[in-house]
All heavy atoms as a GROMACS GRO file, in nm:
protein
  602
    1MET      N    1  -2.110  -2.079   1.081
    1MET     CA    2  -1.974  -2.103   1.054
    1MET      C    3  -1.954  -2.089   0.898
    1MET      O    4  -2.037  -2.129   0.818
    1MET     CB    5  -1.939  -2.242   1.092
    1MET     CG    6  -1.800  -2.284   1.057
    1MET     SD    7  -1.764  -2.455   1.114
    1MET     CE    8  -1.599  -2.467   1.054
    2ALA      N    9  -1.845  -2.022   0.864
    2ALA     CA   10  -1.811  -2.015   0.720
    2ALA      C   11  -1.772  -2.149   0.664
    2ALA      O   12  -1.716  -2.231   0.737
    2ALA     CB   13  -1.700  -1.910   0.706
    3LEU      N   14  -1.798  -2.166   0.540
    3LEU     CA   15  -1.759  -2.286   0.463
    3LEU      C   16  -1.800  -2.420   0.525
    3LEU      O   17  -1.718  -2.513   0.550
    3LEU     CB   18  -1.603  -2.289   0.452
    3LEU     CG   19  -1.540  -2.165   0.383
    3LEU    CD1   20  -1.388  -2.169   0.393
    3LEU    CD2   21  -1.582  -2.152   0.248
    4PRO      N   22  -1.933  -2.431   0.554
    4PRO     CA   23  -1.970  -2.556   0.622
    4PRO      C   24  -1.951  -2.680   0.541
    4PRO      O   25  -1.928  -2.788   0.599
    4PRO     CB   26  -2.127  -2.532   0.634
    4PRO     CG   27  -2.156  -2.422   0.536
    4PRO     CD   28  -2.033  -2.338   0.524
    5ARG      N   29  -1.948  -2.673   0.406
    5ARG     CA   30  -1.925  -2.796   0.327
    5ARG      C   31  -1.775  -2.839   0.346
    5ARG      O   32  -1.740  -2.952   0.318
    5ARG     CB   33  -1.948  -2.766   0.180
    5ARG     CG   34  -2.092  -2.748   0.154
    5ARG     CD   35  -2.123  -2.723   0.008
    5ARG     NE   36  -2.029  -2.622  -0.052
    5ARG     CZ   37  -2.020  -2.586  -0.168
    5ARG    NH1   38  -2.095  -2.644  -0.254
    5ARG    NH2   39  -1.936  -2.491  -0.200
    6HIS      N   40  -1.695  -2.755   0.397
    6HIS     CA   41  -1.549  -2.794   0.406
    6HIS      C   42  -1.514  -2.813   0.556
    6HIS      O   43  -1.393  -2.829   0.583
    6HIS     CB   44  -1.465  -2.674   0.345
    6HIS     CG   45  -1.485  -2.652   0.205
    6HIS    ND1   46  -1.428  -2.727   0.106
    6HIS    CD2   47  -1.565  -2.563   0.144
    6HIS    CE1   48  -1.472  -2.684  -0.005
    6HIS    NE2   49  -1.553  -2.584   0.008
    7ARG      N   50  -1.605  -2.816   0.643
    7ARG     CA   51  -1.576  -2.825   0.788
    7ARG      C   52  -1.494  -2.936   0.830
    7ARG      O   53  -1.396  -2.922   0.897
    7ARG     CB   54  -1.715  -2.830   0.856
    7ARG     CG   55  -1.695  -2.819   1.011
    7ARG     CD   56  -1.839  -2.812   1.074
    7ARG     NE   57  -1.910  -2.702   1.027
    7ARG     CZ   58  -2.040  -2.683   1.037
    7ARG    NH1   59  -2.117  -2.773   1.090
    7ARG    NH2   60  -2.102  -2.584   0.985
    8GLU      N   61  -1.525  -3.059   0.780
    8GLU     CA   62  -1.450  -3.178   0.810
    8GLU      C   63  -1.299  -3.167   0.770
    8GLU      O   64  -1.204  -3.194   0.844
    8GLU     CB   65  -1.508  -3.301   0.756
    8GLU     CG   66  -1.452  -3.434   0.811
    8GLU     CD   67  -1.486  -3.446   0.961
    8GLU    OE1   68  -1.590  -3.408   0.996
    8GLU    OE2   69  -1.392  -3.494   1.027
    9ARG      N   70  -1.279  -3.118   0.653
    9ARG     CA   71  -1.139  -3.101   0.595
    9ARG      C   72  -1.073  -2.984   0.670
    9ARG      O   73  -0.948  -3.000   0.707
    9ARG     CB   74  -1.146  -3.068   0.447
    9ARG     CG   75  -1.022  -3.062   0.383
    9ARG     CD   76  -1.011  -3.138   0.256
    9ARG     NE   77  -0.874  -3.138   0.202
    9ARG     CZ   78  -0.842  -3.086   0.088
    9ARG    NH1   79  -0.939  -3.042   0.012
    9ARG    NH2   80  -0.724  -3.084   0.046
   10LEU      N   81  -1.137  -2.884   0.701
   10LEU     CA   82  -1.078  -2.772   0.780
   10LEU      C   83  -1.023  -2.817   0.918
   10LEU      O   84  -0.928  -2.773   0.963
   10LEU     CB   85  -1.172  -2.661   0.797
   10LEU     CG   86  -1.203  -2.574   0.674
   10LEU    CD1   87  -1.319  -2.482   0.690
   10LEU    CD2   88  -1.071  -2.506   0.622
   11ARG      N   89  -1.099  -2.909   0.974
   11ARG     CA   90  -1.063  -2.967   1.113
   11ARG      C   91  -0.931  -3.044   1.108
   11ARG      O   92  -0.855  -3.045   1.205
   11ARG     CB   93  -1.172  -3.049   1.171
   11ARG     CG   94  -1.295  -2.974   1.218
   11ARG     CD   95  -1.396  -3.065   1.287
   11ARG     NE   96  -1.512  -2.989   1.322
   11ARG     CZ   97  -1.632  -3.022   1.290
   11ARG    NH1   98  -1.650  -3.138   1.228
   11ARG    NH2   99  -1.734  -2.955   1.332
   12SER      N  100  -0.911  -3.105   0.990
   12SER     CA  101  -0.789  -3.193   0.986
   12SER      C  102  -0.666  -3.117   0.926
   12SER      O  103  -0.564  -3.178   0.930
   12SER     CB  104  -0.823  -3.312   0.894
   12SER     OG  105  -0.842  -3.268   0.765
   13VAL      N  106  -0.677  -2.998   0.889
   13VAL     CA  107  -0.570  -2.922   0.828
   13VAL      C  108  -0.462  -2.888   0.925
   13VAL      O  109  -0.497  -2.843   1.032
   13VAL     CB  110  -0.620  -2.800   0.753
   13VAL    CG1  111  -0.510  -2.709   0.715
   13VAL    CG2  112  -0.708  -2.834   0.633
   14LYS      N  113  -0.343  -2.919   0.893
   14LYS     CA  114  -0.226  -2.884   0.974
   14LYS      C  115  -0.131  -2.798   0.881
   14LYS      O  116  -0.027  -2.852   0.848
   14LYS     CB  117  -0.154  -3.002   1.022
   14LYS     CG  118  -0.243  -3.105   1.097
   14LYS     CD  119  -0.275  -3.053   1.235
   14LYS     CE  120  -0.346  -3.159   1.319
   14LYS     NZ  121  -0.491  -3.148   1.325
   15ASP      N  122  -0.170  -2.679   0.853
   15ASP     CA  123  -0.096  -2.593   0.759
   15ASP      C  124  -0.090  -2.447   0.811
   15ASP      O  125  -0.190  -2.388   0.830
   15ASP     CB  126  -0.173  -2.598   0.624
   15ASP     CG  127  -0.098  -2.526   0.513
   15ASP    OD1  128  -0.075  -2.414   0.527
   15ASP    OD2  129  -0.076  -2.597   0.414
   16HIS      N  130   0.040  -2.409   0.834
   16HIS     CA  131   0.053  -2.276   0.887
   16HIS      C  132   0.009  -2.160   0.793
   16HIS      O  133  -0.038  -2.056   0.845
   16HIS     CB  134   0.203  -2.252   0.928
   16HIS     CG  135   0.243  -2.341   1.040
   16HIS    ND1  136   0.203  -2.324   1.175
   16HIS    CD2  137   0.327  -2.454   1.049
   16HIS    CE1  138   0.254  -2.421   1.250
   16HIS    NE2  139   0.327  -2.496   1.180
   17GLY      N  140   0.019  -2.188   0.669
   17GLY     CA  141  -0.033  -2.087   0.572
   17GLY      C  142  -0.186  -2.075   0.586
   17GLY      O  143  -0.233  -1.954   0.580
   18LEU      N  144  -0.254  -2.181   0.604
   18LEU     CA  145  -0.395  -2.171   0.621
   18LEU      C  146  -0.428  -2.107   0.749
   18LEU      O  147  -0.529  -2.040   0.770
   18LEU     CB  148  -0.461  -2.307   0.608
   18LEU     CG  149  -0.494  -2.358   0.471
   18LEU    CD1  150  -0.552  -2.495   0.474
   18LEU    CD2  151  -0.589  -2.259   0.394
   19TYR      N  152  -0.344  -2.143   0.856
   19TYR     CA  153  -0.370  -2.076   0.995
   19TYR      C  154  -0.370  -1.926   0.982
   19TYR      O  155  -0.451  -1.857   1.036
   19TYR     CB  156  -0.277  -2.127   1.093
   19TYR     CG  157  -0.280  -2.269   1.122
   19TYR    CD1  158  -0.173  -2.333   1.173
   19TYR    CD2  159  -0.395  -2.350   1.111
   19TYR    CE1  160  -0.173  -2.475   1.203
   19TYR    CE2  161  -0.402  -2.482   1.138
   19TYR     CZ  162  -0.286  -2.541   1.190
   19TYR     OH  163  -0.300  -2.677   1.217
   20ASN      N  164  -0.280  -1.873   0.893
   20ASN     CA  165  -0.265  -1.730   0.876
   20ASN      C  166  -0.392  -1.675   0.811
   20ASN      O  167  -0.445  -1.571   0.840
   20ASN     CB  168  -0.141  -1.691   0.791
   20ASN     CG  169  -0.015  -1.716   0.870
   20ASN    OD1  170  -0.016  -1.710   0.994
   20ASN    ND2  171   0.093  -1.739   0.791
   21LEU      N  172  -0.445  -1.749   0.709
   21LEU     CA  173  -0.569  -1.707   0.643
   21LEU      C  174  -0.681  -1.714   0.744
   21LEU      O  175  -0.773  -1.616   0.741
   21LEU     CB  176  -0.601  -1.803   0.528
   21LEU     CG  177  -0.523  -1.778   0.395
   21LEU    CD1  178  -0.561  -1.892   0.298
   21LEU    CD2  179  -0.541  -1.642   0.342
   22PHE      N  180  -0.690  -1.808   0.838
   22PHE     CA  181  -0.799  -1.818   0.934
   22PHE      C  182  -0.789  -1.697   1.024
   22PHE      O  183  -0.891  -1.636   1.062
   22PHE     CB  184  -0.779  -1.946   1.018
   22PHE     CG  185  -0.800  -2.074   0.945
   22PHE    CD1  186  -0.738  -2.192   0.992
   22PHE    CD2  187  -0.861  -2.085   0.822
   22PHE    CE1  188  -0.752  -2.312   0.929
   22PHE    CE2  189  -0.871  -2.203   0.751
   22PHE     CZ  190  -0.820  -2.318   0.805
   23GLU      N  191  -0.671  -1.662   1.074
   23GLU     CA  192  -0.655  -1.542   1.153
   23GLU      C  193  -0.699  -1.420   1.081
   23GLU      O  194  -0.773  -1.329   1.139
   23GLU     CB  195  -0.508  -1.524   1.192
   23GLU     CG  196  -0.468  -1.628   1.300
   23GLU     CD  197  -0.319  -1.603   1.350
   23GLU    OE1  198  -0.279  -1.480   1.361
   23GLU    OE2  199  -0.253  -1.701   1.372
   24LYS      N  200  -0.664  -1.394   0.956
   24LYS     CA  201  -0.704  -1.281   0.882
   24LYS      C  202  -0.859  -1.285   0.868
   24LYS      O  203  -0.927  -1.177   0.882
   24LYS     CB  204  -0.644  -1.279   0.740
   24LYS     CG  205  -0.499  -1.251   0.742
   24LYS     CD  206  -0.446  -1.263   0.603
   24LYS     CE  207  -0.288  -1.243   0.597
   24LYS     NZ  208  -0.247  -1.249   0.457
   25TYR      N  209  -0.922  -1.404   0.847
   25TYR     CA  210  -1.063  -1.407   0.830
   25TYR      C  211  -1.124  -1.367   0.964
   25TYR      O  212  -1.225  -1.300   0.966
   25TYR     CB  213  -1.103  -1.551   0.784
   25TYR     CG  214  -1.252  -1.553   0.774
   25TYR    CD1  215  -1.314  -1.516   0.662
   25TYR    CD2  216  -1.330  -1.604   0.886
   25TYR    CE1  217  -1.452  -1.520   0.654
   25TYR    CE2  218  -1.468  -1.608   0.872
   25TYR     CZ  219  -1.536  -1.566   0.756
   25TYR     OH  220  -1.667  -1.568   0.748
   26ALA      N  221  -1.079  -1.420   1.070
   26ALA     CA  222  -1.130  -1.394   1.204
   26ALA      C  223  -1.130  -1.244   1.234
   26ALA      O  224  -1.231  -1.191   1.287
   26ALA     CB  225  -1.057  -1.472   1.313
   27LEU      N  226  -1.018  -1.173   1.208
   27LEU     CA  227  -1.011  -1.028   1.224
   27LEU      C  228  -1.105  -0.959   1.139
   27LEU      O  229  -1.180  -0.863   1.179
   27LEU     CB  230  -0.865  -0.979   1.202
   27LEU     CG  231  -0.769  -1.028   1.304
   27LEU    CD1  232  -0.623  -0.994   1.260
   27LEU    CD2  233  -0.795  -0.970   1.438
   28ALA      N  234  -1.121  -0.997   1.009
   28ALA     CA  235  -1.210  -0.929   0.913
   28ALA      C  236  -1.356  -0.950   0.964
   28ALA      O  237  -1.432  -0.858   0.958
   28ALA     CB  238  -1.189  -0.979   0.773
   29ALA      N  239  -1.383  -1.068   0.999
   29ALA     CA  240  -1.529  -1.104   1.044
   29ALA      C  241  -1.563  -1.026   1.172
   29ALA      O  242  -1.681  -0.976   1.174
   29ALA     CB  243  -1.542  -1.252   1.064
   30LYS      N  244  -1.463  -1.017   1.256
   30LYS     CA  245  -1.496  -0.940   1.389
   30LYS      C  246  -1.514  -0.789   1.354
   30LYS      O  247  -1.600  -0.728   1.404
   30LYS     CB  248  -1.373  -0.954   1.479
   30LYS     CG  249  -1.390  -0.894   1.612
   30LYS     CD  250  -1.264  -0.913   1.698
   30LYS     CE  251  -1.287  -0.844   1.838
   30LYS     NZ  252  -1.179  -0.878   1.924
   31THR      N  253  -1.429  -0.732   1.259
   31THR     CA  254  -1.453  -0.595   1.216
   31THR      C  255  -1.586  -0.576   1.153
   31THR      O  256  -1.652  -0.477   1.172
   31THR     CB  257  -1.340  -0.554   1.130
   31THR    OG1  258  -1.211  -0.568   1.199
   31THR    CG2  259  -1.345  -0.406   1.086
   32LEU      N  260  -1.625  -0.665   1.064
   32LEU     CA  261  -1.745  -0.665   0.991
   32LEU      C  262  -1.866  -0.665   1.100
   32LEU      O  263  -1.954  -0.584   1.081
   32LEU     CB  264  -1.764  -0.781   0.904
   32LEU     CG  265  -1.900  -0.792   0.824
   32LEU    CD1  266  -1.926  -0.667   0.741
   32LEU    CD2  267  -1.894  -0.919   0.740
   33ASP      N  268  -1.858  -0.748   1.196
   33ASP     CA  269  -1.961  -0.757   1.295
   33ASP      C  270  -1.978  -0.625   1.366
   33ASP      O  271  -2.084  -0.577   1.387
   33ASP     CB  272  -1.936  -0.870   1.395
   33ASP     CG  273  -1.964  -1.005   1.343
   33ASP    OD1  274  -2.032  -1.017   1.245
   33ASP    OD2  275  -1.909  -1.099   1.407
   34ALA      N  276  -1.865  -0.561   1.404
   34ALA     CA  277  -1.860  -0.436   1.465
   34ALA      C  278  -1.930  -0.318   1.380
   34ALA      O  279  -2.000  -0.241   1.424
   34ALA     CB  280  -1.726  -0.395   1.515
   35LEU      N  281  -1.877  -0.322   1.257
   35LEU     CA  282  -1.932  -0.233   1.165
   35LEU      C  283  -2.087  -0.239   1.144
   35LEU      O  284  -2.158  -0.145   1.133
   35LEU     CB  285  -1.870  -0.241   1.026
   35LEU     CG  286  -1.725  -0.187   1.018
   35LEU    CD1  287  -1.662  -0.236   0.883
   35LEU    CD2  288  -1.712  -0.042   1.029
   36GLN      N  289  -2.130  -0.359   1.136
   36GLN     CA  290  -2.281  -0.382   1.123
   36GLN      C  291  -2.361  -0.337   1.245
   36GLN      O  292  -2.476  -0.312   1.222
   36GLN     CB  293  -2.306  -0.529   1.087
   36GLN     CG  294  -2.254  -0.568   0.948
   36GLN     CD  295  -2.263  -0.714   0.921
   36GLN    OE1  296  -2.248  -0.793   1.012
   36GLN    NE2  297  -2.291  -0.745   0.797
   37ARG      N  298  -2.302  -0.320   1.357
   37ARG     CA  299  -2.364  -0.287   1.481
   37ARG      C  300  -2.364  -0.132   1.497
   37ARG      O  301  -2.433  -0.077   1.580
   37ARG     CB  302  -2.308  -0.348   1.602
   37ARG     CG  303  -2.352  -0.496   1.615
   37ARG     CD  304  -2.311  -0.548   1.751
   37ARG     NE  305  -2.165  -0.540   1.770
   37ARG     CZ  306  -2.080  -0.644   1.746
   37ARG    NH1  307  -2.129  -0.755   1.692
   37ARG    NH2  308  -1.955  -0.630   1.769
   38GLU      N  309  -2.289  -0.066   1.416
   38GLU     CA  310  -2.264   0.082   1.436
   38GLU      C  311  -2.394   0.153   1.383
   38GLU      O  312  -2.460   0.108   1.290
   38GLU     CB  313  -2.150   0.135   1.355
   38GLU     CG  314  -2.017   0.106   1.406
   38GLU     CD  315  -1.902   0.164   1.326
   38GLU    OE1  316  -1.928   0.213   1.210
   38GLU    OE2  317  -1.789   0.166   1.378
   39ALA      N  318  -2.416   0.273   1.446
   39ALA     CA  319  -2.519   0.365   1.398
   39ALA      C  320  -2.462   0.496   1.402
   39ALA      O  321  -2.407   0.545   1.504
   39ALA     CB  322  -2.643   0.352   1.484
   40PRO      N  323  -2.455   0.573   1.292
   40PRO     CA  324  -2.504   0.530   1.158
   40PRO      C  325  -2.409   0.436   1.097
   40PRO      O  326  -2.285   0.421   1.126
   40PRO     CB  327  -2.505   0.658   1.082
   40PRO     CG  328  -2.400   0.750   1.150
   40PRO     CD  329  -2.395   0.710   1.292
   41ARG      N  330  -2.470   0.361   1.007
   41ARG     CA  331  -2.384   0.248   0.937
   41ARG      C  332  -2.297   0.311   0.827
   41ARG      O  333  -2.333   0.394   0.763
   41ARG     CB  334  -2.483   0.146   0.876
   41ARG     CG  335  -2.560   0.063   0.980
   41ARG     CD  336  -2.664  -0.025   0.912
   41ARG     NE  337  -2.618  -0.109   0.812
   41ARG     CZ  338  -2.591  -0.233   0.824
   41ARG    NH1  339  -2.606  -0.292   0.941
   41ARG    NH2  340  -2.556  -0.316   0.725
   42ARG      N  341  -2.179   0.255   0.822
   42ARG     CA  342  -2.083   0.295   0.716
   42ARG      C  343  -2.086   0.190   0.614
   42ARG      O  344  -2.010   0.087   0.612
   42ARG     CB  345  -1.946   0.306   0.776
   42ARG     CG  346  -1.932   0.425   0.874
   42ARG     CD  347  -1.795   0.446   0.931
   42ARG     NE  348  -1.762   0.344   1.027
   42ARG     CZ  349  -1.636   0.320   1.065
   42ARG    NH1  350  -1.539   0.390   1.030
   42ARG    NH2  351  -1.614   0.220   1.163
   43GLU      N  352  -2.184   0.202   0.523
   43GLU     CA  353  -2.221   0.103   0.419
   43GLU      C  354  -2.094   0.061   0.334
   43GLU      O  355  -2.074  -0.056   0.306
   43GLU     CB  356  -2.334   0.136   0.337
   43GLU     CG  357  -2.468   0.156   0.414
   43GLU     CD  358  -2.506   0.018   0.483
   43GLU    OE1  359  -2.468  -0.094   0.434
   43GLU    OE2  360  -2.580   0.031   0.582
   44GLU      N  361  -2.014   0.161   0.301
   44GLU     CA  362  -1.899   0.133   0.213
   44GLU      C  363  -1.797   0.044   0.277
   44GLU      O  364  -1.754  -0.060   0.221
   44GLU     CB  365  -1.830   0.260   0.166
   44GLU     CG  366  -1.726   0.233   0.061
   44GLU     CD  367  -1.667   0.364   0.016
   44GLU    OE1  368  -1.735   0.473   0.003
   44GLU    OE2  369  -1.546   0.362  -0.033
   45GLN      N  370  -1.768   0.068   0.411
   45GLN     CA  371  -1.677  -0.014   0.485
   45GLN      C  372  -1.742  -0.154   0.508
   45GLN      O  373  -1.671  -0.255   0.507
   45GLN     CB  374  -1.645   0.046   0.623
   45GLN     CG  375  -1.545   0.165   0.606
   45GLN     CD  376  -1.616   0.291   0.572
   45GLN    OE1  377  -1.736   0.307   0.569
   45GLN    NE2  378  -1.534   0.398   0.553
   46ILE      N  379  -1.866  -0.155   0.532
   46ILE     CA  380  -1.939  -0.283   0.549
   46ILE      C  381  -1.920  -0.369   0.423
   46ILE      O  382  -1.885  -0.489   0.430
   46ILE     CB  383  -2.088  -0.267   0.588
   46ILE    CG1  384  -2.102  -0.214   0.733
   46ILE    CG2  385  -2.160  -0.402   0.566
   46ILE    CD1  386  -2.238  -0.169   0.769
   47HIS      N  387  -1.951  -0.309   0.312
   47HIS     CA  388  -1.930  -0.376   0.180
   47HIS      C  389  -1.789  -0.427   0.159
   47HIS      O  390  -1.766  -0.539   0.122
   47HIS     CB  391  -1.977  -0.292   0.064
   47HIS     CG  392  -1.943  -0.352  -0.068
   47HIS    ND1  393  -2.019  -0.449  -0.119
   47HIS    CD2  394  -1.842  -0.322  -0.154
   47HIS    CE1  395  -1.970  -0.486  -0.238
   47HIS    NE2  396  -1.862  -0.413  -0.263
   48ASP      N  397  -1.693  -0.336   0.200
   48ASP     CA  398  -1.550  -0.376   0.181
   48ASP      C  399  -1.513  -0.497   0.264
   48ASP      O  400  -1.446  -0.588   0.220
   48ASP     CB  401  -1.458  -0.261   0.212
   48ASP     CG  402  -1.464  -0.151   0.114
   48ASP    OD1  403  -1.513  -0.167   0.008
   48ASP    OD2  404  -1.412  -0.042   0.145
   49PHE      N  405  -1.564  -0.503   0.390
   49PHE     CA  406  -1.526  -0.612   0.475
   49PHE      C  407  -1.603  -0.740   0.434
   49PHE      O  408  -1.550  -0.852   0.453
   49PHE     CB  409  -1.547  -0.577   0.627
   49PHE     CG  410  -1.421  -0.508   0.677
   49PHE    CD1  411  -1.410  -0.370   0.674
   49PHE    CD2  412  -1.312  -0.587   0.730
   49PHE    CE1  413  -1.289  -0.304   0.713
   49PHE    CE2  414  -1.195  -0.522   0.770
   49PHE     CZ  415  -1.192  -0.379   0.771
   50GLN      N  416  -1.729  -0.722   0.393
   50GLN     CA  417  -1.807  -0.847   0.335
   50GLN      C  418  -1.720  -0.902   0.221
   50GLN      O  419  -1.706  -1.023   0.214
   50GLN     CB  420  -1.940  -0.805   0.296
   50GLN     CG  421  -2.034  -0.773   0.408
   50GLN     CD  422  -2.174  -0.714   0.360
   50GLN    OE1  423  -2.171  -0.646   0.254
   50GLN    NE2  424  -2.274  -0.737   0.434
   51GLN      N  425  -1.672  -0.821   0.132
   51GLN     CA  426  -1.599  -0.862   0.022
   51GLN      C  427  -1.473  -0.935   0.065
   51GLN      O  428  -1.430  -1.037   0.014
   51GLN     CB  429  -1.570  -0.759  -0.082
   51GLN     CG  430  -1.512  -0.804  -0.214
   51GLN     CD  431  -1.597  -0.908  -0.282
   51GLN    OE1  432  -1.720  -0.881  -0.302
   51GLN    NE2  433  -1.550  -1.021  -0.313
   52LEU      N  434  -1.404  -0.877   0.164
   52LEU     CA  435  -1.278  -0.921   0.213
   52LEU      C  436  -1.298  -1.059   0.267
   52LEU      O  437  -1.220  -1.160   0.239
   52LEU     CB  438  -1.217  -0.830   0.318
   52LEU     CG  439  -1.083  -0.884   0.388
   52LEU    CD1  440  -0.971  -0.907   0.288
   52LEU    CD2  441  -1.046  -0.788   0.493
   53CYS      N  442  -1.405  -1.079   0.344
   53CYS     CA  443  -1.442  -1.211   0.405
   53CYS      C  444  -1.466  -1.314   0.299
   53CYS      O  445  -1.417  -1.427   0.295
   53CYS     CB  446  -1.556  -1.208   0.490
   53CYS     SG  447  -1.527  -1.118   0.652
   54LEU      N  448  -1.542  -1.281   0.196
   54LEU     CA  449  -1.568  -1.370   0.079
   54LEU      C  450  -1.440  -1.406   0.008
   54LEU      O  451  -1.416  -1.518  -0.033
   54LEU     CB  452  -1.668  -1.306  -0.017
   54LEU     CG  453  -1.808  -1.285   0.034
   54LEU    CD1  454  -1.889  -1.214  -0.065
   54LEU    CD2  455  -1.870  -1.424   0.062
   55ASP      N  456  -1.343  -1.305  -0.010
   55ASP     CA  457  -1.224  -1.328  -0.088
   55ASP      C  458  -1.136  -1.421   0.000
   55ASP      O  459  -1.078  -1.518  -0.054
   55ASP     CB  460  -1.149  -1.204  -0.102
   55ASP     CG  461  -1.210  -1.106  -0.208
   55ASP    OD1  462  -1.296  -1.161  -0.280
   55ASP    OD2  463  -1.174  -0.986  -0.206
   56LEU      N  464  -1.137  -1.407   0.133
   56LEU     CA  465  -1.051  -1.500   0.212
   56LEU      C  466  -1.106  -1.642   0.216
   56LEU      O  467  -1.035  -1.739   0.214
   56LEU     CB  468  -1.046  -1.437   0.360
   56LEU     CG  469  -0.956  -1.319   0.373
   56LEU    CD1  470  -0.973  -1.248   0.510
   56LEU    CD2  471  -0.803  -1.350   0.353
   57GLN      N  472  -1.244  -1.652   0.220
   57GLN     CA  473  -1.308  -1.779   0.205
   57GLN      C  474  -1.268  -1.857   0.077
   57GLN      O  475  -1.234  -1.967   0.078
   57GLN     CB  476  -1.461  -1.766   0.214
   57GLN     CG  477  -1.507  -1.734   0.360
   57GLN     CD  478  -1.652  -1.719   0.360
   57GLN    OE1  479  -1.729  -1.762   0.268
   57GLN    NE2  480  -1.708  -1.654   0.467
   58ALA      N  481  -1.274  -1.778  -0.031
   58ALA     CA  482  -1.237  -1.832  -0.165
   58ALA      C  483  -1.094  -1.871  -0.171
   58ALA      O  484  -1.061  -1.976  -0.230
   58ALA     CB  485  -1.262  -1.723  -0.268
   59GLU      N  486  -1.001  -1.803  -0.104
   59GLU     CA  487  -0.866  -1.834  -0.099
   59GLU      C  488  -0.844  -1.965  -0.017
   59GLU      O  489  -0.768  -2.050  -0.058
   59GLU     CB  490  -0.783  -1.721  -0.036
   59GLU     CG  491  -0.636  -1.733  -0.054
   59GLU     CD  492  -0.556  -1.615  -0.013
   59GLU    OE1  493  -0.614  -1.502  -0.001
   59GLU    OE2  494  -0.439  -1.622   0.004
   60VAL      N  495  -0.917  -1.975   0.099
   60VAL     CA  496  -0.905  -2.106   0.171
   60VAL      C  497  -0.953  -2.220   0.091
   60VAL      O  498  -0.886  -2.326   0.080
   60VAL     CB  499  -0.987  -2.089   0.302
   60VAL    CG1  500  -1.009  -2.231   0.367
   60VAL    CG2  501  -0.924  -1.995   0.397
   61VAL      N  502  -1.068  -2.206   0.020
   61VAL     CA  503  -1.118  -2.310  -0.065
   61VAL      C  504  -1.021  -2.355  -0.178
   61VAL      O  505  -1.000  -2.472  -0.202
   61VAL     CB  506  -1.253  -2.278  -0.118
   61VAL    CG1  507  -1.302  -2.382  -0.223
   61VAL    CG2  508  -1.364  -2.267  -0.008
   62ALA      N  509  -0.955  -2.247  -0.235
   62ALA     CA  510  -0.856  -2.280  -0.342
   62ALA      C  511  -0.745  -2.358  -0.286
   62ALA      O  512  -0.696  -2.445  -0.350
   62ALA     CB  513  -0.807  -2.146  -0.403
   63VAL      N  514  -0.695  -2.319  -0.170
   63VAL     CA  515  -0.582  -2.392  -0.107
   63VAL      C  516  -0.630  -2.537  -0.085
   63VAL      O  517  -0.557  -2.638  -0.100
   63VAL     CB  518  -0.538  -2.325   0.019
   63VAL    CG1  519  -0.436  -2.411   0.102
   63VAL    CG2  520  -0.466  -2.193  -0.009
   64LEU      N  521  -0.751  -2.559  -0.021
   64LEU     CA  522  -0.801  -2.691   0.007
   64LEU      C  523  -0.809  -2.773  -0.116
   64LEU      O  524  -0.799  -2.894  -0.113
   64LEU     CB  525  -0.931  -2.689   0.078
   64LEU     CG  526  -0.936  -2.630   0.220
   64LEU    CD1  527  -1.069  -2.616   0.274
   64LEU    CD2  528  -0.844  -2.717   0.313
   65ASP      N  529  -0.846  -2.717  -0.223
   65ASP     CA  530  -0.873  -2.785  -0.353
   65ASP      C  531  -0.741  -2.830  -0.424
   65ASP      O  532  -0.743  -2.909  -0.516
   65ASP     CB  533  -0.958  -2.710  -0.448
   65ASP     CG  534  -1.104  -2.710  -0.392
   65ASP    OD1  535  -1.142  -2.784  -0.315
   65ASP    OD2  536  -1.181  -2.618  -0.446
   66ARG      N  537  -0.631  -2.761  -0.384
   66ARG     CA  538  -0.500  -2.802  -0.452
   66ARG      C  539  -0.455  -2.931  -0.408
   66ARG      O  540  -0.480  -2.971  -0.296
   66ARG     CB  541  -0.387  -2.703  -0.408
   66ARG     CG  542  -0.406  -2.564  -0.470
   66ARG     CD  543  -0.286  -2.479  -0.420
   66ARG     NE  544  -0.317  -2.352  -0.425
   66ARG     CZ  545  -0.265  -2.252  -0.354
   66ARG    NH1  546  -0.177  -2.283  -0.261
   66ARG    NH2  547  -0.308  -2.123  -0.359
   67PRO      N  548  -0.388  -3.007  -0.497
   67PRO     CA  549  -0.320  -3.130  -0.451
   67PRO      C  550  -0.227  -3.103  -0.330
   67PRO      O  551  -0.169  -2.991  -0.325
   67PRO     CB  552  -0.246  -3.180  -0.571
   67PRO     CG  553  -0.306  -3.111  -0.687
   67PRO     CD  554  -0.357  -2.985  -0.637
   68HIS      N  555  -0.213  -3.192  -0.244
   68HIS     CA  556  -0.136  -3.172  -0.123
   68HIS      C  557   0.003  -3.120  -0.144
   68HIS      O  558   0.052  -3.022  -0.079
   68HIS     CB  559  -0.124  -3.295  -0.036
   68HIS     CG  560  -0.054  -3.278   0.092
   68HIS    ND1  561  -0.094  -3.205   0.198
   68HIS    CD2  562   0.070  -3.330   0.132
   68HIS    CE1  563  -0.003  -3.199   0.297
   68HIS    NE2  564   0.094  -3.280   0.255
   69GLU      N  565   0.067  -3.163  -0.243
   69GLU     CA  566   0.210  -3.117  -0.267
   69GLU      C  567   0.209  -2.976  -0.318
   69GLU      O  568   0.327  -2.912  -0.312
   69GLU     CB  569   0.281  -3.215  -0.371
   69GLU     CG  570   0.217  -3.225  -0.505
   69GLU     CD  571   0.106  -3.327  -0.507
   69GLU    OE1  572   0.068  -3.399  -0.407
   69GLU    OE2  573   0.034  -3.342  -0.618
   70GLU      N  574   0.108  -2.920  -0.367
   70GLU     CA  575   0.103  -2.776  -0.415
   70GLU      C  576   0.071  -2.692  -0.299
   70GLU      O  577   0.069  -2.564  -0.314
   70GLU     CB  578   0.012  -2.764  -0.529
   70GLU     CG  579   0.048  -2.826  -0.655
   70GLU     CD  580  -0.045  -2.809  -0.766
   70GLU    OE1  581  -0.113  -2.696  -0.764
   70GLU    OE2  582  -0.065  -2.888  -0.845
   71SER      N  583   0.015  -2.731  -0.196
   71SER     CA  584  -0.026  -2.647  -0.081
   71SER      C  585   0.096  -2.580  -0.026
   71SER      O  586   0.206  -2.625  -0.033
   71SER     CB  587  -0.104  -2.731   0.027
   71SER     OG  588  -0.221  -2.780  -0.025
   72TRP      N  589   0.069  -2.480   0.050
   72TRP     CA  590   0.167  -2.398   0.110
   72TRP      C  591   0.290  -2.469   0.142
   72TRP      O  592   0.357  -2.503   0.212
   72TRP     CB  593   0.109  -2.345   0.244
   72TRP     CG  594  -0.017  -2.272   0.222
   72TRP    CD1  595  -0.142  -2.320   0.184
   72TRP    CD2  596  -0.032  -2.121   0.216
   72TRP    NE1  597  -0.226  -2.216   0.171
   72TRP    CE2  598  -0.170  -2.103   0.190
   72TRP    CE3  599   0.044  -2.020   0.239
   72TRP    CZ2  600  -0.216  -1.975   0.179
   72TRP    CZ3  601   0.001  -1.892   0.229
   72TRP    CH2  602  -0.128  -1.868   0.201
   0.00000   0.00000   0.00000
């Protein structure tokens, strides 16, 4: 699971903006998994989707770290 240190907080979040980020992450992770199973491997696309997943995780953490009134 991504972001294990934030697991408890993620379970309690009731934020539609974060839900959209979660959906984007799920789609990117699914695509990354498919790319990693391909032969021959498309390393550039794999790298791009790995980076996209990391960027989305960082965005989620940034939102979680904001004071509640600044969130979405």
